[in-house]
TIZA-137629 format. One line per 10 residues: their letters; for each residue x negated, y negated, z negated of N, C-alpha, C. Coordinates in Angstrom, 3 decimals, m for minus. Atoms other than C-alpha are relative to their C-alpha. Last residue first. Example, Ala and Ser with C-alpha at 12.3 -4.5 7.8 and 13.67 -1.06 7.14 Angstrom:
2
sa> 0.820 1.190 0.060 m13.670 1.060 m7.140 0.770 m1.090 m0.730 | m0.890 1.190 0.000 m12.300 4.500 m7.800 m0.900 m1.200 0.000
END
This chain:
118
kggqadeake> m1.418 0.046 0.449 m49.558 m46.039 m48.468 0.555 1.219 0.020 | m0.832 m1.243 m0.147 m53.420 m46.324 m48.258 1.503 m0.154 m0.435 | 0.181 m0.947 1.190 m55.616 m48.936 m49.838 0.943 1.124 0.278 | m0.999 0.474 1.001 m54.569 m51.826 m47.428 m0.066 0.905 m1.297 | 0.440 1.261 0.471 m57.585 m51.169 m45.317 0.869 m0.496 m1.101 | 1.180 m0.182 0.743 m56.597 m47.526 m45.020 m0.558 m1.336 m0.550 | m0.437 m0.524 1.227 m53.056 m48.620 m43.922 m1.212 0.292 m1.008 | m0.540 1.088 0.947 m54.555 m50.855 m41.317 0.403 0.490 m1.290 | 1.025 0.797 0.446 m56.759 m48.007 m40.038 0.468 m1.290 m0.870 | 0.759 m0.749 0.952 m53.820 m45.780 m39.781 m1.253 m0.718 m0.588
lidkalrdfd> m0.784 0.043 1.263 m51.799 m48.338 m37.977 m0.680 0.749 m1.112 | 0.053 1.383 0.542 m54.522 m48.856 m35.377 0.724 m0.110 m1.356 | 1.376 0.296 0.607 m55.011 m45.177 m34.931 0.039 m1.337 m0.550 | 0.033 m0.732 1.313 m51.159 m44.719 m34.494 m1.328 m0.200 m0.609 | m0.827 0.632 1.081 m51.153 m47.402 m31.821 m0.109 0.607 m1.343 | 0.774 1.158 0.396 m53.980 m45.754 m29.870 0.752 m0.802 m1.073 | 1.165 m0.456 0.708 m52.133 m42.497 m29.923 m0.799 m1.063 m0.444 | m0.525 m0.403 1.399 m48.861 m44.130 m28.938 m1.142 0.494 m0.789 | m0.099 1.118 0.851 m50.670 m45.806 m26.083 0.449 0.267 m1.264 | 1.438 0.663 0.375 m52.146 m42.528 m24.926 0.300 m1.316 m0.717
naakvylgai> 0.520 m0.881 0.992 m48.609 m40.941 m24.910 m1.421 m0.533 m0.458 | m0.433 0.373 1.326 m47.392 m43.936 m23.157 m0.387 0.836 m1.073 | 0.725 1.071 0.418 m49.596 m43.266 m20.129 0.446 m0.374 m1.454 | 1.381 m0.552 0.324 m48.157 m39.836 m19.702 m0.725 m1.135 m0.507 | 0.024 m0.908 1.103 m44.664 m41.296 m20.021 m1.301 0.555 m0.350 | m0.167 0.941 1.200 m45.478 m44.146 m17.638 0.033 0.858 m1.280 | 1.348 0.520 0.229 m46.728 m41.609 m15.063 0.017 m0.967 m1.137 | 0.809 m1.051 0.567 m43.462 m39.770 m15.366 m1.466 m0.508 m0.270 | m0.507 m0.203 1.351 m41.367 m42.964 m14.976 m0.795 1.008 m0.605 | 0.537 1.114 0.761 m43.490 m44.009 m11.866 0.466 0.313 m1.519
iwavffqsla> 1.554 m0.179 m0.003 m42.856 m40.456 m10.324 m0.553 m1.171 m0.958 | 0.379 m1.177 0.889 m39.180 m40.718 m11.248 m1.478 0.190 m0.031 | m0.366 0.523 1.377 m38.767 m44.278 m9.559 m0.380 1.153 m1.060 | 0.947 0.970 0.492 m40.696 m43.091 m6.532 0.240 m0.402 m1.463 | 1.141 m0.760 0.348 m38.374 m40.040 m6.147 m1.216 m0.877 m0.492 | m0.318 m0.764 1.248 m35.255 m42.170 m6.376 m1.266 0.782 m0.362 | 0.099 0.890 1.064 m36.804 m44.688 m3.851 0.302 0.654 m1.293 | 1.417 m0.077 0.689 m37.578 m41.852 m1.556 0.030 m0.867 m1.073 | 0.215 m1.185 0.752 m33.811 m41.503 m0.782 m1.259 0.026 m0.781 | m0.904 0.156 1.099 m33.502 m45.116 0.383 m0.114 1.208 m0.935
flyalnvfgv> 0.607 0.957 0.956 m36.573 m44.639 2.566 0.725 m0.170 m1.267 | 1.111 m0.762 0.544 m35.122 m41.388 4.113 m0.667 m0.995 m1.084 | m0.458 m0.866 1.058 m31.874 m43.254 4.674 m1.001 0.750 m0.658 | m0.588 0.766 1.114 m33.506 m46.065 6.385 0.487 0.832 m1.053 | 0.982 0.301 0.915 m35.733 m43.758 8.494 0.510 m0.795 m1.312 | 0.960 1.089 m0.455 m32.794 m42.278 10.214 m0.915 m0.279 m1.227 | m0.298 1.323 0.643 m30.940 m38.991 9.525 m1.024 m0.856 0.576 | m1.324 0.449 m0.020 m30.576 m35.674 11.398 0.272 m1.296 m0.676 | m0.902 m1.112 0.176 m34.176 m35.032 12.159 1.395 m0.456 0.181 | 0.767 m1.059 0.550 m35.988 m38.212 11.743 0.845 1.187 m0.289
ktamfqpayg> m0.521 m1.261 0.582 m34.179 m40.763 13.814 m1.212 0.883 m0.330 | 0.685 m1.119 m0.643 m35.590 m44.242 14.137 0.586 1.199 m0.565 | m0.972 m0.815 m0.535 m32.952 m46.732 12.882 m0.652 1.237 0.668 | m0.726 m0.833 1.042 m35.422 m48.188 10.469 0.990 0.872 0.561 | 0.894 m0.909 0.583 m37.635 m49.267 13.430 0.659 0.862 m1.001 | 0.308 m1.021 m1.095 m34.731 m50.713 15.443 m0.957 1.044 m0.748 | m1.096 m1.003 m0.071 m33.434 m52.590 12.319 m0.334 1.072 0.955 | 0.539 m0.984 m0.954 m36.945 m54.279 11.706 1.149 1.032 0.147 | 0.901 0.571 m1.060 m35.935 m57.635 10.077 m0.652 0.994 0.826 | m0.407 1.235 m0.528 m32.901 m56.775 8.078 m0.863 m0.479 1.122
vlvplafyyv> m1.238 m0.055 m0.728 m33.423 m53.063 7.495 0.569 m1.363 0.656 | 0.211 m0.820 m1.241 m37.012 m53.737 6.715 1.296 0.158 0.810 | 0.828 0.929 m0.822 m36.201 m56.479 4.185 m0.133 0.636 1.331 | m0.864 1.003 m0.620 m33.401 m54.359 2.662 m0.765 m1.011 0.913 | m1.074 m0.513 m0.875 m35.732 m51.473 2.301 0.891 m1.044 0.525 | 0.547 m0.348 m1.322 m38.918 m53.249 1.171 1.260 0.538 0.888 | m0.520 1.023 m0.833 m37.039 m54.706 m1.901 m0.387 0.276 1.510 | m1.486 0.122 0.030 m37.494 m51.591 m3.838 0.616 m0.955 1.008 | m0.561 m1.191 m0.593 m41.058 m50.945 m2.743 1.543 m0.064 0.007 | 0.327 0.084 m1.433 m42.079 m54.467 m3.609 0.615 1.120 0.794
vffifapvif> m0.797 1.111 m0.383 m40.265 m54.310 m6.999 m0.229 m0.047 1.534 | m1.405 m0.475 m0.185 m41.806 m50.788 m7.628 0.819 m1.115 0.542 | m0.198 m0.962 m1.114 m45.380 m51.904 m6.776 1.489 0.449 0.106 | 0.080 0.690 m1.424 m45.048 m55.011 m8.856 0.188 0.943 1.039 | m1.100 0.874 m0.218 m43.841 m53.162 m11.947 m0.024 m0.652 1.417 | m1.028 m1.028 m0.213 m46.486 m50.403 m11.663 1.226 m0.874 0.245 | 0.050 m0.533 m1.351 m49.150 m53.111 m11.321 1.104 0.983 0.399 | m0.097 1.206 m1.036 m47.926 m55.014 m14.341 m0.165 0.738 1.400 | m1.286 0.458 m0.250 m47.330 m51.826 m16.466 0.136 m1.174 1.043 | m0.927 m0.987 m0.674 m50.606 m50.094 m16.230 1.309 m0.541 0.426
vkktamldqf> 0.644 m0.515 m0.916 m53.242 m52.844 m16.936 0.865 1.095 0.858 | m0.197 1.069 m1.124 m50.820 m54.572 m19.211 m0.577 0.488 1.282 | m1.401 m0.250 m0.389 m50.753 m51.377 m21.410 0.202 m0.978 1.085 | m0.161 m1.314 m0.558 m54.584 m51.389 m21.699 1.498 0.126 0.640 | 0.569 0.001 m1.259 m54.522 m55.098 m22.401 0.039 1.249 0.724 | m0.767 0.814 m0.889 m52.095 m54.680 m25.198 m0.577 m0.081 1.452 | m1.149 m0.754 m0.320 m54.150 m51.860 m26.594 1.062 m0.714 0.905 | 0.476 m0.876 m0.996 m57.392 m53.876 m26.359 1.238 0.903 0.374 | 0.149 0.823 m1.149 m55.646 m56.743 m28.404 m0.351 0.970 1.300 | m1.361 0.308 m0.434 m54.526 m54.232 m30.980 m0.070 m0.774 1.296
pksnaiedwt> m0.571 m1.190 m0.577 m58.142 m52.782 m31.200 1.478 m0.256 0.483 | 0.489 m0.283 m1.467 m59.594 m56.433 m31.404 0.640 1.356 0.423 | 1.176 m0.984 m0.119 m57.364 m57.374 m34.300 m0.396 0.337 1.348 | 1.244 0.794 m0.375 m55.028 m60.457 m34.107 m1.303 0.877 m0.012 | m0.270 0.540 m1.318 m51.906 m58.296 m34.009 m1.191 m0.823 0.440 | 0.008 m1.049 m1.056 m53.059 m56.262 m36.816 0.058 m0.587 1.360 | 1.423 m0.363 m0.108 m53.794 m59.287 m39.027 m0.109 1.142 1.134 | 0.776 1.111 m0.651 m50.353 m60.660 m38.170 m1.518 0.359 0.179 | m0.188 m0.096 m1.478 m48.798 m57.418 m39.034 m0.649 m0.995 0.881 | 0.783 m1.167 m0.490 m50.413 m57.398 m42.382 0.192 0.108 1.471
skstqyqkae> 1.319 0.414 m0.090 m49.238 m61.039 m42.960 m0.863 1.231 0.568 | 0.202 0.945 m1.118 m45.669 m59.940 m42.041 m1.512 m0.367 0.151 | 0.368 m0.844 m1.217 m45.971 m56.863 m44.362 m0.153 m0.998 1.182 | 1.289 m0.627 0.089 m46.173 m59.162 m47.325 m0.357 0.782 1.278 | 0.888 1.100 0.045 m43.231 m61.309 m46.228 m1.529 0.541 m0.107 | 0.204 0.280 m1.371 m41.304 m58.055 m45.489 m1.003 m1.151 0.159 | 0.911 m0.942 m0.604 m41.944 m56.926 m49.035 m0.226 m0.365 1.476 | 1.249 0.320 0.569 m40.380 m60.073 m50.359 m1.071 0.963 0.548 | 0.441 1.309 m0.730 m37.415 m59.598 m48.037 m1.398 m0.259 m0.447 | 0.259 m0.279 m1.427 m36.956 m56.027 m49.204 m0.608 m1.287 0.729
psrpaegm> 1.425 m0.459 0.129 m37.000 m57.126 m52.841 m0.555 0.350 1.358 | 0.092 m1.281 0.640 m33.864 m59.149 m52.133 m1.471 0.479 0.060 | 0.778 m0.969 m0.806 m33.948 m62.864 m51.618 0.043 1.336 m0.782 | 1.317 m0.567 0.602 m31.212 m64.828 m53.335 m0.643 1.038 0.977 | m0.298 m1.136 0.778 m28.594 m66.307 m50.903 m1.386 0.432 m0.630 | 0.632 m1.188 m0.484 m29.238 m69.888 m49.912 0.217 1.280 m0.691 | 1.309 m0.169 0.681 m26.597 m72.468 m51.006 m0.614 1.254 0.694 | 0.180 m1.316 0.574 m23.834 m73.659 m48.831 m1.445 0.319 m0.494
END
């Protein structure tokens, strides 16, 4: 089978690709990715450890997790706390993402200015 003729959009994409390569290799973009990594990696590690702490503690310290706190035991409180921790992490990410978006917008505006504005 032959190759389909390229549309004007495909040609424009090739031009855009080199622009995106320039942006991806720029110092501000690399700084943005590093900034995102500083937040995302620790938050992910914390959540995974916190999430798996419940089954590990229930399995290896059942007497401790069976400790009564009011009408429920620690295991139920820990399980309930995971919902709150997830919402807190999500809220912190939304706040951080607003900064990420501002930095990304600045990078794109500088790239458009360098291309003569669009």
